[in-house]
Backbone bond lengths (Angstrom), bond angles and torsions (degrees), N, CA, C in turn:
res aa  C-N    CA-C-N  psi(-1)  N-CA   C-N-CA  omega(-1)  CA-C   N-CA-C  phi
1 M - - - 1.440 - - 1.586 105.51 -
2 T 1.338 115.56 131.66 1.382 120.64 169.49 1.536 108.26 -112.35
3 R 1.287 111.44 108.21 1.537 122.45 -177.62 1.544 115.21 -75.53
4 L 1.246 119.36 115.10 1.319 122.72 179.85 1.616 113.39 -111.81
5 L 1.307 118.45 139.16 1.433 121.47 -170.22 1.526 109.01 -123.10
6 K 1.311 113.83 140.84 1.454 125.60 180.00 1.614 114.64 -126.26
7 I 1.267 114.93 113.18 1.540 114.51 -179.61 1.531 109.14 -92.66
8 L 1.281 119.75 137.00 1.378 121.64 -178.08 1.563 110.25 -161.04
9 P 1.266 119.10 160.94 1.464 122.22 -178.61 1.557 107.12 -65.98
10 R 1.330 108.66 154.89 1.484 118.33 177.85 1.523 111.20 -57.58
11 A 1.302 114.82 -35.38 1.510 120.17 -178.56 1.439 110.96 -61.01
12 A 1.410 118.78 -41.46 1.425 126.70 175.26 1.478 107.37 -58.07
13 W 1.305 119.58 -44.51 1.507 120.41 -174.75 1.444 109.80 -64.44
14 A 1.358 120.55 -42.19 1.366 131.09 171.02 1.576 113.99 -46.79
15 E 1.400 113.71 -45.70 1.440 120.57 175.54 1.526 111.98 -65.37
16 I 1.396 118.52 -42.36 1.423 123.34 174.28 1.582 113.41 -54.77
17 E 1.356 111.99 -41.47 1.488 116.01 -178.41 1.572 108.61 -73.04
18 A 1.356 119.04 -32.71 1.432 119.54 -178.43 1.566 109.47 -79.23
19 R 1.301 121.31 -39.00 1.390 122.31 -178.22 1.522 118.42 -93.21
20 G 1.456 110.91 -15.97 1.482 110.76 172.99 1.504 109.35 88.09
21 R 1.300 127.20 -5.85 1.428 128.81 -179.05 1.554 111.83 -153.72
22 F 1.254 112.06 162.32 1.518 120.87 173.35 1.435 110.93 -122.09
23 T 1.386 119.27 121.99 1.367 121.33 -179.13 1.582 112.11 -109.98
24 G 1.344 113.39 4.16 1.404 116.98 170.87 1.617 110.87 123.59
25 S 1.267 116.70 158.70 1.430 127.13 179.12 1.639 103.83 -90.85
26 G 1.289 118.81 173.88 1.433 124.01 178.33 1.534 110.06 -48.07
27 I 1.218 118.39 -57.77 1.546 117.59 179.07 1.475 118.45 -59.98
28 D 1.318 112.73 -28.89 1.522 122.63 -179.67 1.573 103.66 -67.91
29 L 1.343 113.36 -48.20 1.490 116.91 -171.29 1.552 103.90 -70.95
30 A 1.322 122.65 -40.77 1.526 121.44 177.08 1.480 115.15 -63.88
31 D 1.348 118.03 -26.98 1.394 121.28 -179.64 1.608 117.22 -90.26
32 G 1.389 110.85 -16.12 1.433 122.88 -172.75 1.404 119.60 74.43
33 Y 1.362 117.82 22.84 1.514 121.60 175.46 1.501 106.60 -163.29
34 I 1.319 116.05 159.53 1.472 122.26 -175.67 1.573 106.57 -90.81
35 H 1.256 115.96 121.59 1.460 122.38 179.73 1.624 108.65 -74.82
36 F 1.283 115.73 124.62 1.468 122.60 177.19 1.557 110.60 -124.02
37 S 1.334 118.92 156.88 1.484 116.99 172.93 1.604 99.33 -129.36
38 T 1.448 104.73 154.48 1.514 110.78 169.03 1.565 106.03 -75.29
39 E 1.282 112.49 178.07 1.440 118.34 174.02 1.500 112.90 -63.44
40 A 1.303 117.72 -33.03 1.488 124.47 179.76 1.436 107.61 -71.39
41 Q 1.315 123.60 -31.05 1.461 126.10 -174.19 1.457 112.34 -93.16
42 A 1.307 119.03 -20.76 1.460 125.98 -168.32 1.460 109.40 -58.69
43 V 1.434 119.22 -47.37 1.410 121.64 -173.71 1.587 114.76 -60.91
44 E 1.269 117.21 -35.43 1.465 125.75 178.34 1.438 106.06 -76.68
45 T 1.338 123.59 -38.80 1.486 121.49 174.53 1.505 112.68 -61.38
46 A 1.358 116.48 -42.51 1.419 122.67 -178.18 1.660 102.08 -65.14
47 R 1.137 115.57 -39.69 1.547 115.27 -175.31 1.565 115.95 -66.90
48 L 1.416 106.64 -44.16 1.483 118.43 -178.58 1.611 113.74 -72.55
49 H 1.350 114.05 -34.63 1.459 114.55 -163.35 1.420 111.93 -118.79
50 F 1.409 117.87 -17.25 1.451 120.82 -172.28 1.554 114.15 -127.12
51 A 1.358 118.37 6.30 1.409 117.30 -177.88 1.536 115.51 -59.00
52 G 1.291 111.48 137.01 1.502 116.02 178.33 1.597 111.21 86.32
53 Q 1.286 117.16 -12.70 1.473 121.34 -176.86 1.520 110.85 -82.50
54 R 1.280 118.88 126.98 1.516 120.95 -176.32 1.522 102.68 -102.76
55 D 1.312 110.69 170.85 1.484 123.94 173.21 1.561 109.92 59.55
56 L 1.351 120.97 48.41 1.258 127.93 174.80 1.586 112.26 -106.59
57 V 1.332 114.69 156.39 1.412 120.83 176.17 1.574 107.22 -128.09
58 V 1.186 118.57 165.98 1.549 127.73 166.55 1.413 112.52 -127.65
59 F 1.233 116.92 130.88 1.403 120.46 172.34 1.456 115.80 -110.99
60 E 1.311 120.68 157.64 1.444 123.93 -172.83 1.569 109.84 -127.72
61 V 1.241 114.28 133.61 1.534 118.19 168.12 1.458 112.78 -134.08
62 D 1.242 115.90 165.67 1.508 120.69 177.83 1.594 102.35 -95.47
63 A 1.357 116.03 133.32 1.457 118.13 176.92 1.521 114.23 -57.81
64 D 1.260 118.36 -25.30 1.485 118.73 176.62 1.535 115.46 -79.20
65 D 1.332 113.45 -7.18 1.480 117.06 -172.87 1.580 112.53 -99.55
66 V 1.311 116.33 -20.42 1.370 118.06 -169.95 1.613 112.77 -79.84
67 T 1.268 112.32 161.69 1.422 122.11 179.07 1.590 113.19 -90.73
68 G 1.326 112.85 107.99 1.434 115.14 -174.65 1.505 109.91 128.41
69 E 1.315 116.27 -170.72 1.415 122.45 -178.52 1.537 114.16 -108.18
70 V 1.307 121.44 127.12 1.418 122.82 176.45 1.560 107.55 -97.67
71 R 1.307 112.57 118.64 1.490 119.01 175.28 1.467 110.88 -112.33
72 W 1.302 113.42 143.49 1.441 120.25 -173.09 1.626 103.60 -105.17
73 E 1.372 109.05 108.86 1.535 113.36 -167.72 1.531 103.40 -126.82
74 A 1.363 109.67 155.99 1.491 119.73 -173.44 1.574 104.56 -74.47
75 S 1.281 109.52 141.23 1.512 116.80 178.15 1.476 108.17 -145.47
76 R 1.280 118.18 -123.82 1.460 120.09 -175.41 1.419 115.89 -55.21
77 G 1.345 120.98 113.84 1.419 130.24 -179.35 1.533 109.87 66.69
78 G 1.230 119.38 22.38 1.465 125.93 177.92 1.573 113.67 79.34
79 E 1.314 114.12 5.51 1.504 120.93 176.81 1.480 107.24 -69.95
80 L 1.363 114.52 143.04 1.434 121.00 -179.64 1.575 113.97 -80.49
81 F 1.264 117.08 121.81 1.374 124.69 -177.43 1.650 110.51 -113.57
82 P 1.284 115.54 143.51 1.499 117.57 -179.93 1.549 107.95 -79.61
83 H 1.367 111.35 128.04 1.504 117.32 176.28 1.511 102.72 -124.37
84 L 1.363 111.37 136.26 1.507 117.77 -178.69 1.442 106.46 -105.47
85 Y 1.341 116.56 119.68 1.491 121.26 168.55 1.558 108.88 -96.79
86 G 1.369 112.45 83.12 1.347 118.89 -173.60 1.572 107.22 171.02
87 V 1.201 114.31 -154.38 1.560 122.99 -176.39 1.491 105.72 -133.30
88 V 1.367 110.98 160.32 1.499 119.71 175.43 1.541 104.00 -116.10
89 E 1.369 110.26 119.99 1.527 116.59 175.95 1.521 106.64 -81.07
90 R 1.323 117.72 151.09 1.499 119.76 -179.41 1.555 112.06 -56.54
91 H 1.200 116.81 -44.12 1.551 118.79 -179.76 1.578 116.58 -64.39
92 Q 1.330 112.63 -8.78 1.587 119.90 178.20 1.536 106.37 -88.25
93 I 1.270 116.17 -17.53 1.549 117.26 -176.18 1.496 108.30 -77.96
94 R 1.378 120.74 117.75 1.331 126.53 -176.77 1.547 113.94 -78.90
95 A 1.310 115.50 -35.56 1.490 118.64 179.77 1.415 108.67 -159.24
96 V 1.392 116.06 153.52 1.515 125.01 174.02 1.537 106.45 -127.36
97 R 1.364 116.35 132.04 1.326 124.49 178.34 1.502 110.28 -124.22
98 D 1.392 112.72 148.38 1.437 120.39 168.85 1.561 106.83 -70.99
99 A 1.363 114.46 153.16 1.533 118.51 -176.46 1.559 101.20 -124.76
100 P 1.309 121.79 76.62 1.443 118.17 179.23 1.475 111.21 -76.05
101 L 1.341 113.71 158.45 1.440 117.08 -179.48 1.540 115.35 -79.71
102 D 1.289 116.81 134.30 1.450 118.67 178.09 1.588 108.34 -80.50
103 A 1.373 112.83 -174.48 1.414 115.18 -173.49 1.585 111.89 -68.04
104 D 1.165 120.80 -14.50 1.433 125.66 175.36 1.512 113.68 -96.14
105 G 1.280 121.98 4.55 1.343 129.30 178.46 1.551 117.59 76.08
106 V 1.407 111.23 25.78 1.493 117.65 -177.33 1.574 100.96 -107.77
107 P 1.339 114.44 139.00 1.412 117.81 177.77 1.573 112.34 -70.16
108 R 1.329 114.34 133.41 1.555 116.48 178.76 1.594 102.66 -83.29
109 V 1.323 112.97 122.42 1.444 115.53 -176.87 1.521 111.60 -116.34
110 I 1.386 118.11 -3.67 1.447 121.42 172.60 1.384 110.74 -121.85
111 D 1.241 120.27 170.32 1.543 128.89 173.38 1.505 107.09 51.79
112 V 1.319 119.25 42.17 1.475 123.98 167.61 1.450 112.91 -122.68
113 P 1.288 113.06 133.53 1.633 111.73 -178.08 1.390 111.15 -61.51
114 P 1.468 112.34 148.14 1.477 117.67 177.59 1.506 113.24 -70.01
115 V 1.342 115.46 148.61 1.452 120.36 172.51 1.540 110.09 -103.76
116 A 1.291 120.00 -11.24 1.388 124.89 178.69 1.542 106.40 -152.97
117 A 1.365 118.80 147.99 1.334 121.44 175.80 1.530 110.64 -148.46
118 R 1.267 116.88 162.31 1.501 120.60 -177.35 1.518 112.55 -58.81
C-alpha cells in the first residue's frame, strides 16, 4: 500500500461528501492533476503551503485504489511527488483527519486520529 495524503479546507471536504468525489482544488485543476504527498512529504507540504490556515483536513488514499493514473513526478527540489491524473471517489478515501495548527502555526497532518473512515 502506498499511502497518499491530500490537505484541503474543511469546506472542500464537505463538497466531497456531498458530491461523492474529488476532482481537485484550484491549483490541481490549473495544473491538470491532483497534487498529493506521501506521509514523509506531507509535513513539509503543510509548512510551505498551509501554514497559519485553520480548519483544514487531510484525507488518505491508497495509490492503488484511486481512479486514474498516479505519476511520480519531480517537484520541490527535484523530489518525486505523487500526482493523480484522475479523480478520487469518496469510497476510495481510507481516512480523514483534522489538521489542527501546532505551536508554530503549521497544520499537523500525521499522527492525528481520524474523524471519518471508509
